[in-house]
C-alpha positions as CSV (number, residue, x, y, z in Angstrom):
1,M,-0.9,-2.1,16.0
2,V,-2.1,-5.4,14.7
3,Q,-0.8,-8.3,16.7
4,K,1.1,-11.1,15.2
5,H,-1.5,-13.8,15.9
6,E,-4.2,-11.5,14.4
7,L,-2.1,-11.3,11.2
8,E,-1.7,-15.0,11.1
9,C,-5.5,-15.5,11.4
10,K,-6.0,-13.0,8.5
11,A,-3.4,-14.8,6.5
12,N,-5.3,-18.0,7.0
13,K,-8.6,-16.4,6.0
14,C,-7.0,-15.1,2.8
15,R,-5.4,-18.5,2.0
16,G,-8.7,-20.2,2.6
17,L,-10.6,-18.0,0.2
18,L,-7.9,-18.1,-2.5
19,D,-7.7,-21.8,-2.3
20,K,-11.5,-22.2,-2.5
21,Y,-11.8,-19.9,-5.5
22,K,-8.5,-20.9,-7.1
23,V,-10.3,-21.4,-10.5
24,L,-11.3,-17.8,-10.5
25,I,-7.9,-16.3,-9.8
26,D,-5.9,-18.7,-11.9
27,S,-8.0,-18.9,-15.0
28,P,-6.8,-16.9,-18.0
29,L,-9.8,-15.1,-19.6
30,V,-8.6,-15.9,-23.1
31,S,-9.4,-19.5,-22.4
32,F,-12.9,-18.8,-21.0
33,L,-14.6,-20.7,-23.8
34,V,-12.0,-23.3,-24.6
35,D,-11.7,-24.4,-20.9
36,D,-15.5,-24.0,-20.2
37,Q,-14.7,-21.8,-17.2
38,W,-18.4,-21.0,-16.7
39,S,-19.0,-24.6,-15.5
40,F,-17.2,-23.6,-12.2
41,I,-19.9,-20.9,-11.7
42,E,-22.6,-23.5,-12.5
43,E,-21.2,-25.9,-9.9
44,L,-21.3,-23.1,-7.3
45,G,-25.0,-22.5,-8.1
46,W,-24.5,-18.9,-9.0
47,S,-25.2,-19.0,-12.8
48,K,-28.9,-18.1,-12.9
49,Y,-28.5,-15.3,-10.3
50,L,-25.5,-13.7,-12.0
51,L,-27.1,-13.7,-15.4
52,S,-30.2,-12.1,-13.9
53,L,-28.2,-9.1,-12.7
54,S,-28.5,-5.7,-14.4
55,D,-25.5,-4.2,-16.1
56,H,-25.2,-1.7,-13.2
57,D,-25.0,-4.4,-10.6
58,I,-22.5,-6.5,-12.6
59,S,-20.4,-3.3,-12.8
60,L,-20.3,-3.0,-9.0
61,L,-19.3,-6.6,-8.4
62,P,-15.5,-6.0,-8.2
63,D,-16.0,-3.9,-5.0
64,P,-17.6,-5.6,-2.0
65,K,-18.4,-2.2,-0.5
66,C,-20.7,-1.3,-3.4
67,F,-22.2,-4.6,-4.6
68,P,-25.8,-4.9,-3.4
69,V,-26.4,-8.3,-1.6
70,T,-30.1,-9.1,-1.5
71,S,-32.3,-11.9,-0.4
72,N,-31.9,-13.3,-3.9
73,T,-28.1,-13.5,-3.7
74,P,-27.0,-17.2,-3.3
75,E,-25.8,-17.7,0.3
76,S,-22.3,-18.8,-0.7
77,L,-21.8,-15.7,-3.0
78,A,-23.1,-13.4,-0.2
79,M,-20.5,-15.0,2.1
80,L,-17.8,-14.4,-0.4
81,V,-18.7,-10.8,-0.7
82,S,-18.9,-10.5,3.1
83,D,-15.5,-12.2,3.5
84,C,-13.9,-9.9,0.9
85,L,-15.4,-6.9,2.6
86,D,-14.0,-8.0,6.0
87,I,-10.5,-8.3,4.5
88,Y,-10.8,-5.0,2.7
89,G,-11.7,-3.4,6.0
90,S,-8.6,-4.8,7.7
91,F,-6.7,-1.7,7.1
92,T,-7.8,1.8,8.3
93,M,-8.3,4.3,5.4
94,V,-7.0,7.9,5.7
95,E,-8.9,10.9,4.3
96,S,-7.3,14.3,3.6
97,G,-7.6,16.8,0.7
98,I,-4.9,18.8,-1.0
99,P,-4.9,22.3,0.4
100,E,-5.0,25.5,-1.5
101,G,-1.6,26.7,-2.5
102,F,-0.1,23.3,-3.0
103,V,2.5,23.7,-5.8
104,K,1.6,21.3,-8.6
105,L,4.4,22.0,-11.0
106,G,4.7,19.2,-13.5
107,M,2.5,16.7,-11.5
108,S,-0.5,14.9,-12.8
109,P,-3.6,14.9,-10.5
110,K,-2.7,11.3,-9.4
111,K,0.8,12.3,-8.6
112,Q,-0.3,15.4,-6.6
113,H,-2.6,13.2,-4.5
114,E,0.2,10.7,-3.8
115,V,2.9,13.2,-3.1
116,F,0.8,15.3,-0.7
117,R,-0.5,12.3,1.3
118,M,2.7,10.4,1.4
119,G,4.7,13.5,2.1
120,N,2.5,14.4,5.1
121,A,2.7,10.8,6.4
122,V,6.5,11.1,6.4
123,K,6.3,14.6,8.0
124,D,4.1,13.3,10.8
125,I,6.6,10.6,11.7
126,I,9.6,13.1,11.6
127,E,7.7,15.3,14.0
128,R,7.0,12.4,16.4
129,N,10.4,10.7,16.1
130,K,13.2,13.1,17.0
131,E,15.8,10.5,16.1
132,I,15.2,11.1,12.4
133,S,17.3,13.7,10.8
134,Q,17.5,12.5,7.3
135,V,15.4,10.6,4.7
136,I,16.3,8.3,1.8
137,D,13.7,7.9,-0.9
138,F,14.1,4.9,-3.2
139,G,12.7,5.1,-6.7
140,S,12.5,8.8,-6.4
141,G,11.9,9.4,-10.1
142,K,11.8,13.1,-11.0
143,G,12.0,13.9,-7.3
144,Y,8.4,15.0,-6.6
145,L,8.1,13.2,-3.2
146,P,11.6,13.7,-1.7
147,E,11.5,17.4,-2.8
148,Y,8.2,17.9,-1.1
149,I,9.5,16.2,2.1
150,A,12.6,18.5,2.1
151,L,10.5,21.6,1.5
152,T,8.0,20.9,4.2
153,S,10.4,19.6,6.9
154,P,13.1,22.3,7.3
155,G,16.5,20.9,8.5
156,I,15.8,17.4,7.3
157,Q,18.4,16.1,4.7
158,V,16.7,14.2,1.9
159,V,18.4,12.0,-0.7
160,G,16.4,10.7,-3.6
161,L,17.8,7.5,-5.2
162,D,16.7,6.5,-8.7
163,R,18.4,4.1,-11.2
164,E,17.8,6.5,-14.1
165,K,20.3,9.3,-14.5
166,V,17.8,11.3,-16.6
167,N,15.4,11.4,-13.6
168,T,18.1,12.6,-11.1
169,L,19.2,15.3,-13.5
170,G,15.6,16.4,-14.2
171,G,15.0,16.3,-10.4
172,S,17.9,18.8,-9.8
173,Q,16.7,21.2,-12.4
174,R,13.1,21.1,-11.1
175,N,14.2,21.5,-7.5
176,R,15.9,24.9,-8.3
177,L,12.6,26.2,-9.6
178,M,10.6,24.8,-6.7
179,E,12.7,26.6,-4.2
180,K,11.5,29.9,-5.6
181,L,7.9,28.8,-5.7
182,W,7.8,27.2,-2.2
183,L,9.6,29.8,-0.1
184,P,6.9,32.5,-0.1
185,L,4.1,29.9,0.5
186,F,6.0,28.2,3.3
187,K,6.7,31.5,5.1
188,K,3.0,32.3,4.8
189,L,2.0,28.9,6.3
190,N,4.5,29.5,9.1
191,D,3.4,33.0,10.1
192,G,6.0,34.7,8.0
193,N,9.0,33.1,9.8
194,S,11.8,35.4,8.6
195,N,14.4,32.8,9.6
196,L,13.3,30.5,6.7
197,D,15.2,30.8,3.5
198,K,16.1,28.5,0.6
199,N,19.2,27.4,2.4
200,S,17.5,26.5,5.6
201,M,14.3,24.9,4.2
202,N,15.3,22.8,1.2
203,H,17.8,20.0,1.8
204,Y,17.3,17.7,-1.2
205,H,20.0,15.8,-3.2
206,P,19.2,13.3,-6.0
207,V,21.6,10.4,-6.6
208,T,21.6,7.7,-9.3
209,L,21.6,4.2,-7.9
210,E,19.9,0.9,-8.6
211,L,19.3,-1.0,-5.3
212,K,20.6,-4.5,-5.4
213,E,21.1,-7.3,-2.8
214,E,24.7,-6.3,-2.2
215,H,23.4,-3.0,-0.8
216,I,21.6,-4.8,2.0
217,C,24.0,-4.4,4.8
218,K,24.6,-2.6,8.1
219,D,26.7,0.0,6.2
220,F,23.8,1.0,3.9
221,V,23.4,4.6,5.1
222,S,27.1,5.0,5.1
223,N,27.3,3.9,1.5
224,V,24.5,6.3,0.5
225,S,26.4,9.0,2.4
226,S,29.4,8.3,0.2
227,L,27.4,8.3,-3.0
228,S,25.8,11.7,-2.0
229,E,29.3,13.1,-1.3
230,G,28.5,13.5,2.4
231,F,25.1,15.1,1.9
232,I,23.7,12.9,4.6
233,S,25.6,11.7,7.7
234,P,26.8,8.0,7.7
235,C,25.6,7.6,11.3
236,G,22.5,9.9,11.4
237,G,19.0,8.5,12.2
238,T,17.4,7.9,8.9
239,M,13.9,7.1,7.4
240,L,13.6,4.9,4.4
241,V,10.8,5.8,2.0
242,G,9.4,4.1,-1.1
243,L,6.5,5.3,-3.1
244,H,5.2,2.5,-5.4
245,A,8.3,0.4,-5.1
246,C,7.8,-2.1,-7.9
247,G,7.8,-5.9,-7.4
248,D,10.5,-7.2,-5.2
249,L,11.8,-3.7,-4.3
250,T,9.4,-3.3,-1.4
251,S,10.7,-6.5,0.2
252,L,14.2,-5.5,-0.6
253,L,13.6,-2.2,1.3
254,L,12.3,-4.1,4.3
255,Q,15.4,-6.3,4.3
256,T,17.5,-3.1,4.1
257,F,15.6,-1.6,7.0
258,I,16.2,-4.6,9.2
259,N,19.9,-4.9,8.4
260,C,21.0,-1.3,8.9
261,P,20.9,0.1,12.4
262,Q,20.9,3.7,11.2
263,L,17.5,3.1,9.6
264,K,15.0,4.1,12.3
265,S,11.7,4.1,10.3
266,I,10.3,2.9,6.9
267,V,7.3,4.2,4.9
268,A,6.6,2.1,1.8
269,V,3.9,1.7,-0.7
270,G,4.3,-1.4,-3.0
271,C,3.0,-2.0,-6.5
272,C,3.5,-4.2,-9.6
273,Y,2.8,-7.5,-7.7
274,H,3.0,-9.3,-11.0
275,L,6.8,-8.7,-10.9
276,I,7.5,-10.3,-7.4
277,T,9.7,-13.3,-7.3
278,Q,8.4,-16.4,-5.5
279,K,10.6,-18.8,-3.6
280,E,8.8,-21.6,-5.5
281,R,6.4,-21.3,-8.3
282,T,3.6,-23.5,-9.7
283,Q,4.1,-25.3,-13.0
284,S,1.4,-23.1,-14.6
285,Y,3.5,-20.0,-13.7
286,M,6.7,-21.5,-15.0
287,S,5.3,-22.6,-18.3
288,D,3.3,-19.5,-19.0
289,G,4.4,-19.0,-22.6
290,P,6.2,-15.8,-23.7
291,H,5.6,-14.2,-20.2
292,K,8.1,-16.6,-18.7
293,K,11.3,-14.6,-18.2
294,Q,14.6,-14.8,-16.4
295,L,13.8,-13.7,-12.8
296,C,16.3,-13.3,-10.0
297,D,17.2,-16.2,-7.9
298,P,14.0,-17.8,-6.3
299,N,16.1,-18.4,-3.2
300,S,16.7,-14.7,-2.9
301,I,16.3,-13.3,0.6
302,H,13.6,-10.9,-0.6
303,A,11.5,-13.4,-2.6
304,Y,7.8,-14.0,-1.6
305,P,7.0,-15.2,1.0
306,T,9.4,-13.4,3.4
307,S,7.7,-14.3,6.7
308,K,8.4,-17.5,8.6
309,Y,4.7,-18.2,9.0
310,L,3.9,-18.1,5.3
311,Q,7.1,-20.0,4.5
312,Q,5.8,-22.7,6.8
313,Y,2.3,-22.5,5.3
314,P,2.9,-21.1,1.8
315,L,0.4,-20.3,-0.9
316,Y,2.2,-19.6,-4.2
317,F,0.6,-17.6,-7.0
318,T,0.3,-18.2,-10.7
319,R,1.1,-15.3,-13.1
320,N,-2.7,-14.8,-13.7
321,A,-3.2,-14.4,-9.9
322,L,-0.4,-11.9,-9.6
323,N,-1.7,-9.9,-12.6
324,L,-5.1,-9.9,-10.8
325,A,-3.5,-8.5,-7.7
326,S,-2.5,-5.4,-9.7
327,Q,-6.1,-4.6,-10.8
328,A,-8.1,-1.6,-9.6
329,P,-11.5,-2.8,-8.2
330,E,-12.7,0.5,-6.8
331,R,-11.9,2.3,-10.0
332,M,-13.8,-0.4,-12.0
333,S,-16.9,-0.2,-9.9
334,T,-16.8,3.6,-9.8
335,S,-16.8,3.7,-13.6
336,R,-20.2,1.9,-13.6
337,S,-19.4,0.2,-16.9
338,L,-18.9,-3.4,-18.1
339,P,-15.5,-4.7,-19.4
340,A,-14.4,-3.7,-22.9
341,K,-15.9,-5.6,-25.9
342,N,-12.4,-6.9,-26.9
343,L,-12.4,-9.2,-23.9
344,F,-15.2,-11.1,-25.5
345,Y,-13.5,-10.9,-28.9
346,R,-10.3,-12.4,-27.5
347,A,-12.1,-15.4,-25.9
348,V,-13.9,-16.2,-29.2
349,F,-10.7,-15.7,-31.2
350,H,-9.0,-18.3,-28.9
351,V,-11.6,-20.9,-30.0
352,L,-10.9,-20.0,-33.6
353,L,-7.1,-20.4,-33.0
354,Q,-7.5,-23.8,-31.5
355,D,-9.9,-25.0,-34.2
356,E,-8.0,-23.7,-37.1
357,F,-4.3,-23.9,-36.0
358,G,-4.3,-26.6,-33.3
359,S,-2.1,-26.3,-30.2
360,L,-0.3,-22.9,-30.1
361,P,1.9,-21.4,-27.5
362,A,0.2,-18.6,-25.6
363,R,0.8,-15.3,-27.3
364,N,-0.3,-11.7,-26.8
365,V,-2.3,-10.3,-29.7
366,G,-1.3,-6.7,-28.8
367,H,-3.0,-3.4,-28.4
368,S,-3.6,-2.9,-32.1
369,A,-6.2,-5.8,-32.1
370,S,-7.7,-4.6,-28.9
371,A,-8.5,-1.3,-30.5
372,A,-10.4,-3.0,-33.4
373,P,-14.0,-1.8,-33.8
374,D,-15.5,-5.2,-34.5
375,F,-14.8,-8.9,-34.4
376,F,-13.9,-9.2,-38.0
377,R,-11.2,-6.6,-37.9
378,Y,-10.0,-7.9,-34.5
379,C,-9.3,-11.3,-36.0
380,K,-7.6,-9.9,-39.1
381,T,-5.3,-7.7,-37.0
382,A,-4.6,-10.5,-34.4
383,L,-3.7,-13.0,-37.1
384,K,-1.3,-10.6,-38.7
385,K,0.3,-9.8,-35.3
386,L,0.7,-13.6,-34.6
387,K,2.1,-14.1,-38.2
388,L,-0.5,-16.7,-39.0
389,C,-2.0,-17.4,-42.3
390,D,-5.3,-15.6,-43.0
391,V,-8.7,-17.1,-42.3
392,S,-11.6,-16.6,-44.7
393,D,-14.2,-14.0,-44.0
394,P,-17.1,-16.6,-43.8
395,V,-15.2,-18.7,-41.3
396,I,-14.5,-15.6,-39.1
397,Q,-18.2,-14.7,-39.3
398,S,-19.3,-18.2,-38.3
399,Y,-17.3,-18.0,-35.0
400,Y,-18.9,-14.7,-34.2
401,E,-22.4,-15.9,-34.9
402,R,-21.8,-19.1,-32.9
403,F,-21.1,-17.2,-29.7
404,N,-22.9,-13.9,-30.2
405,D,-26.1,-14.8,-28.5
406,G,-25.7,-12.4,-25.6
407,T,-25.5,-15.1,-23.0
408,V,-21.8,-16.1,-23.6
409,E,-20.7,-12.5,-23.5
410,R,-22.6,-11.8,-20.3
411,Q,-21.2,-15.0,-18.7
412,L,-17.7,-13.8,-19.5
413,Y,-18.2,-10.3,-18.0
414,A,-19.7,-11.8,-14.8
415,F,-16.8,-14.2,-14.5
416,H,-14.4,-11.4,-15.0
417,Q,-16.0,-9.2,-12.4
418,L,-16.0,-12.0,-9.9
419,R,-12.2,-12.5,-10.4
420,I,-11.6,-8.8,-9.7
421,L,-13.6,-9.2,-6.4
422,L,-10.6,-11.2,-5.2
423,T,-8.0,-8.6,-6.1
424,R,-7.6,-7.2,-2.6
425,V,-7.6,-10.7,-1.0
426,I,-4.4,-11.5,-3.0
427,E,-2.9,-8.1,-2.2
428,S,-3.7,-8.5,1.4
429,L,-1.9,-11.8,1.7
430,I,1.2,-10.2,0.2
431,L,0.9,-7.2,2.6
432,I,0.3,-9.5,5.6
433,D,3.4,-11.5,4.7
434,R,5.5,-8.3,4.8
435,M,4.0,-7.3,8.1
436,L,4.7,-10.8,9.6
437,F,8.3,-10.5,8.4
438,L,8.7,-7.4,10.4
439,H,7.2,-9.1,13.4
440,D,9.7,-11.9,12.9
441,N,12.3,-9.2,13.5
442,E,10.6,-7.9,16.6
443,I,9.2,-4.8,14.9
444,E,5.5,-3.9,15.0
445,P,4.3,-2.5,11.7
446,S,1.1,-0.7,10.7
447,I,-0.7,-0.7,7.3
448,L,-3.1,2.1,6.4
449,G,-5.0,2.9,3.2
450,L,-3.2,6.2,2.5
451,F,-4.5,7.0,-1.0
452,D,-8.0,7.1,-2.5
453,P,-8.1,3.7,-4.2
454,V,-10.0,5.2,-7.2
455,V,-7.2,7.7,-7.7
456,S,-4.3,5.4,-6.8
457,P,-5.2,1.7,-6.7
458,R,-2.1,0.6,-4.9
459,C,-3.1,2.6,-1.9
460,Y,-1.8,0.8,1.2
461,V,1.3,2.2,3.0
462,L,3.4,0.0,5.3
463,V,4.9,1.9,8.3
464,A,7.3,0.6,10.8
465,E,9.6,2.1,13.4
466,K,12.4,0.6,15.5
467,L,10.9,1.7,18.7
468,R,9.7,-0.4,21.7
469,H,6.6,1.7,22.1
470,C,5.3,3.5,19.1
471,T,1.8,4.9,18.6
472,M,-0.5,4.2,15.7
473,P,0.2,6.8,12.9
474,T,-2.6,9.3,12.5
475,F,-2.0,10.6,9.0
476,G,-4.4,13.2,7.8
477,K,-6.1,13.6,11.1
């Protein structure tokens, strides 16, 4: 278990890095040329070194575990890589492979990976904590995870909650087929236990429900019991599970866990950090063009930050920073490739927009432009998307020639990769805030890297139990 003072120290380290490199995390790449963002890199003294890197080394820059720091690396950049690596290493990673015989019906390889590892993490806790007799899975979708939990933990009642009725109906249909496929395999894995049948081993029930603040109460399990028509007990020891609970939903689950005494454990993996609500937001976030939308009350009990420590010493994020937190650095470095060419096209197009049309509100040019094979067609498609008058072919060509010297494009790619390097620092601060919130409520949480980050970039699972003395989970061991 990580002690509260250690988490506060890690939070301070994250805050220090993010404040020092605020330009990197807040800068929209579309304005790379208009705002002369490369000048920040020149001020740091990194320009010559970064431009000397090979394509291969630039492709590795997002992941501090892979990027080669040498004697030529500027000291301050080497320190940044080291600090990011230290933060990345704050959470223990789990390794385990999917066994032969795992029933993959309807699941993508990514979903198989997530369901198997998350399901086994839940199973490990159930086996250790005899108080738990039932599981509630939020955002259960088509029921892959809750179904797996029910099939591999005989006697445990599992309710899957999802706001989309089509998902719960589909989950019921799939479950009937899975019973037939799983029973022979499960008997084989349990030495042919003849006492196992579909009635004793599969206790899964999908329910349609969208979790809202009014559900956060001491009667939460009782309410779910009513919704499931008594499928789970209103007073039974319950585990709360959320696999990739989007945006505020993870914080909402934590609040629910704290408020309901029947909830004995929580296992949650968050995602979609760009959707989290902040108690306060910077002006750049609030005025961020068409992306500004009606969010829930910023004074909501589940808005970021949730912990007393980070409410006292807050660091609020712009939309660009939160979007950055949802990137996949390990996947990017593993691909060994540079960013797509349209990133360069968009930055040059932004100069054209400013010169030819003056001040315009920020707008998305759409995927159709991003798929354009060259700059000329990119501009034509983007102008049409933005409903702007056409620009002559020679003018478009002049902008391309003005910036197509190789250096500008390389500067942009290096700047982009440096931003991605800070992805896990932003994510870590959000995770630490959630851990500190649990500490505020006298619960000691753990965070582990449950998934392979290349397969599933939002890979960290938060685990907490309402026990005075609980051991560190050993998932996959």
